[in-house]
N, C-alpha and C positions, 0 to 999 in steps of 0.2 A: 479493392481495399474496403474493409468494413469502416464505415464512417464513425469517427470518434466524437463523443459529446463535446470535448474541449475544442474541437476545430473552430467553431464559430467564435468562442470567447477569445481564444488566442489570436485569431485572424483580425478581430476588431482592434486589438492593441498593438499590432505590428507597426503602425505608424505613430505610436506615442513617443515623441521625442523626449529624450532625457530620462527614460526609464528602460531598464533591462527587462527582458522576459526570461524567466527561469522555469524550465520544464524538468521536473524531477520524476523519478520512478525507477523501479527495478530494471535490470537488464532484460532486453527482449520484450518489453511491453509495447514497443512501437513508437518510441519518441522520435527517432529520426524519420521514420516513414510518415508520421503525422506532420512534422515540419515540412517535409518535401511536398506533401499534399497542399499545405497552407501556402507555401511559397512557389508553387508550380507555375504561376503566371508572372512571377517576378524575374527580372533578368540580371539585376545587379546584386547578386547574392554570392558571398564568399563563404565556403564551407571549410572549417578547420576542425581538427580532431585532437583532443588532449592526450590521446594515446600515442600520438606521433611526436618524435623528438623535435622536429623543426618548429612545431606549434608551441611546445613547451619552451623552447629557446626564445621564440619571439616574445612570449609574455614574461619570461624571466628577466629580459633586458628591456622591458617596456618603458617608453616615455611617450607623452602625448604627440610629440613631433614625429617620432619613429612610427608609431601606430597610424597616425594620419597619413603618412607616406605609404605605408604598407596597404592601407585600406582604400587608397585612392582609386576611384572608379567604381566603388561599391557603395550601396546604400544600406545593405543589411549584412551583418557578419554573424554566422552561426558557429558556436564553439561546442562541438559534441564532447561528451565525457570531460567536462570542464573541471570536475573535481580532481583531476590528475595534475592540474596546474597550481604551483605554489602561489599562495596569496591571491587566489583567483578573485576574491571579493574586491580587493584593492584595485586589481587590474580592470575589472568591469566598471568600478566607480570612476576610474580614470577616463574610460571611454564615455560614460554617460555625462560626466562633468565637462570634459574638455573637447569631446567630439560629438556633441549632441545630435548632429545631423546623421550619425551612424546609428541604426537600430541594431543593438546587440542582443542575440538570443543565445542562452547557454543551457545545455542539457547536462544532467548528471544522474548516474545510477546509484548515487547515495546522497543523502542530505548533505549539503556542503559543509555544515557545521561539524561533520564527522572529522574534518581536519581543521575546524575553526577558521574557515577561510572565506566566509561570505556574509553571514547575517549582519554583523555590526556595520561593515563598510557600506552596505547597500540599503540600509534602513530608509524607507520612503522613496527608494529609487528603483523599485522592481515590481513587476507583476509575477507572482509565483503560482505555479500549477503543479499538481501531481497526477501523473498518468499511471493508472493501474492496469492489470490484465483486463481483457475485455469484460465489460459489465453486462448484467442482465438487460439493462436498458438498451445498450448498443446492439446486443444480439437480437433482442425483440425487434428493434428497428430494422435490422438486416434480414432476419428470417421470418418475422411475423410471430405473434404470441403463441399460436397453436403449435407451430413447429418447435419453438423454443421450449415449450412445456414438455413436448415429446422427448426432447434431448436432455432432460434433467438427469437421467442416469449417467450420461456422458460427462456432464459438467461436474457431477459429484465425484466421479473417479478421476477424470483427466484435467479438470480445471479449465481455465479460460485464457491461457496465454495465446496470443494471436497465431503463432506458428503451430501450436497444438490444434487449435480450432480449424485452421486452414488445411491441415494434413491428416484427415481421418485415416486410421490404420497405422499411423506412425507415431502415435501419441507417446508410447512408452519410451521409444528411442530418443525422442525430442526432450522429454522430461529428464531422462537419464543424463543427457548432455548438460541440461540446465543445472541439475543438482550435483554434478561432478565438479564442484567448487566454482563454477562460472558465476553463479549468483552471488557468491561471497568473495569474489575477487578483490573488491575494494577493501574489505576488512582485512584480508590476508596481506594486502600490500601496504595499506596505510598504517595499520596497527602492528605490522610485523609480528603477527601471532606465531609463537614458537611451536605450538602444538595444534596444528589444524585438525588433526584427528579428534581432538577433544571437542572442537567446534562442531564437527559432524555428529559426534556422539550426543552432544547437547541438543542439536536439532532433532535427532531421532527421538530422544527422550521427550522433547516438547511435542513432537508429532503424536506420541502415544498418550499424551496428557491433554489433548485438545478438549475443551469443554469442562475440564476439571480445574479446581483451584491449584495453583502452582506454588510450591515451596522451594525457594532458592537453596535452602539448606539440604533438602532431600535431593534436589537436582545435583548439587555439588558432590554429595556422597556417591551418587549413582555414576557421575561422569569422572570424578576424581579431580575436582577443582574446588577452591575455596569459594565462600559465598560472594565475596567482592568480585572475583573473576567471573562467576556465573552472571551476576548482575551486569557487569561491563559487557560481556558477550551478548547478552539479551538486548541491551541498549544499542549496540552496534548492529545487530540483526534488524532492529526496528528502523535504524537510520538508513539501512540499505533496502528497506521495503520488502523484507522477507516475512516478518511477523509483526504483530501489534498487540498491545496489552489492553485489557479492561481492568479497571480498579473496582474495589468493592464500594457500594453505596452505603453511607452511614451518616445519620444525623441525630436521631432521637433515642434509639433503643440501646440499653446497656449490653445486650447480648449480640448486637450486630458485629460482624467481622469488619474491622476498620482498615486493616492493612493487607487484605487479600488481593490477589490478582489472578486473572485468567489470561492465557496467551493463545492467540489464533494466528493462522497463516493467511496471507492475502490470497492464496490460491490453493484449492483442494488438490490439484494435480501435484504440486510441489510437496505437499504434506504426504500424499500417498507414495510418491516416488522415494521419499526419504526412508520409508519403511518397506518399500518394495511390495506394496499391497494394492492390487487392482482387481480383486474379485468383485463380482456383481453385487449391487446394493442389497438385494434380498438375501444374500448369503453371508453378509458381514455382521460380526458382533459389534462393530464400532459404527454402525449406521447412524446412531443418534449423535455421535460426535461429528461425523461427516456432515450431517444435516445442519447441525448448529454452526459449524465452521463456515459452511457455504452461506447460510443466511446472514450471519453477522458480517462476514467480509463483503458480501454484496450490498448489504445495507450501508456499510461505511462508504462504498463507492457512490451509491445513490445520494447520500447526504452531502458528500463533498462536491460531487459534480453539479449538484443543484443548489449549492450555497445555502444549505440548511445547517445552521450552527447549533449544535446540541451537545450536551455532555452525555457520555455513554458509560454505563456501569453494569455490574451484576449485583445481586443482593443475596446474602446468606447470613444465617445466625448460628450461634454456637450449638443450638439444638437442631441444626440441619434443615431449617426452613429455608427455602431458596426461590429465587426468580432468575431465569436464564439471562435476561437482558432488559435494561431499563434505559430510556432516554429522558433527560431532564430538559424540557423545552418550555421557556417562558413561564416557569413556576408550576407546570403540570408534569407529573411523572407518568410516562407511558411504559407500562410493564408488559413483557412478552414471555411466553413459554413456547418452546419449540418441540413439536412432536412429529416424528416421522410417520407414525401410525395415526391417521386422522380420526380413528375411532376412539383414541384415548383422550379423555377430557381432563384438562388441567384446571385446577382450582387455585385461586389466588389466596395466599396466606392471610388469614384474618388479622394476624399481628401486623403485617404490612399495611393492609387496608385501613385498619384503625389508626395506625401511626401517621399515615400519609393520605388523608382524605382526598387531596387533589391528585387523583390518579385515574388512569384508564387501564384496562387489562384485556389482553387478547391472546389466544392460542394460535400459533402459526403452524400450519401443516401443509401437506401436498395439495389440498383442495383450495387453499386461499393464499399461498405464498406470493403469488404474483402481485397481490394488492399491497403486500408488505415491501416488496422490492421495487415496485413501480406503481405507486398509488394512482397516477393519472391514467393507467390502463384499466378499463372497466372489466 
């Protein structure tokens, strides 16, 4: 098993009485495998699955007395796919409040607030983590920096889902299985979407627009949905960890775009599978978009895993001045341009530089991207 960055942090909190551990992340990112590794030396562990009817029935009729009897003899209770259970937040709160000697751990392939079932009840009573597809940091730890740099074309095309990385030669088949509605199973079930074909069409449209500013109105016309439904679907896709948004940075300038957004996929392989495009990087017209999606998604993993809290944006003006990516950290703006061709020199907009003097600027390319994705690696 490739060692995950979260293993140590979660392991340290397993004995924290009175707090639940919540592990979120898209399907097939390795949540159950990670927990089995963390709990491999524990003997009093009960594993339950929210996809199974007897588990759902247990929690639907839950009381502290009934749960205490059911959990007798166990010190740790793991509930996989907990988002399937009605009012799961209240059920977990019941355990943490009334049976504090039980360490409860819940996993979910969608943010639990997708069904409004966890956040409010567990305020102050949980440790929450998100597990992404394998990160550059984890793969460097496993393979070494030199080997991972050599594997960049693989990562750009097939992404970093654990099963994809572990089965070279079978990447396309695995990604096809993932994108054949499996990743969006929670949306299709919880929201009872009447036109799943529209959801797939929307995802394909988003895949083609990676790196570009997205208009809900244009997407709606393309897909055949109204603006409100497009926005709702995008929010749901975010909560199931398929995509994420960057908003436009704006403070001072009249011509800055204030309401813009760009949408990225957490995994390049999923993006490419949606449009059935796996041609080599040097043959692709969309290599710039692939490169940008990879860098931004990997940077998000690094920041979150290393508890670096920063606001993330892109910047653009009405007269088409732009910056690919900005981080606002402690009052300083860190601006980045992404170039696949390292011979291309990016220049920072003078308009931006003059308006925001507290800034730094860097071009990220194939020759230096390891320092952007893993600064502690020389």
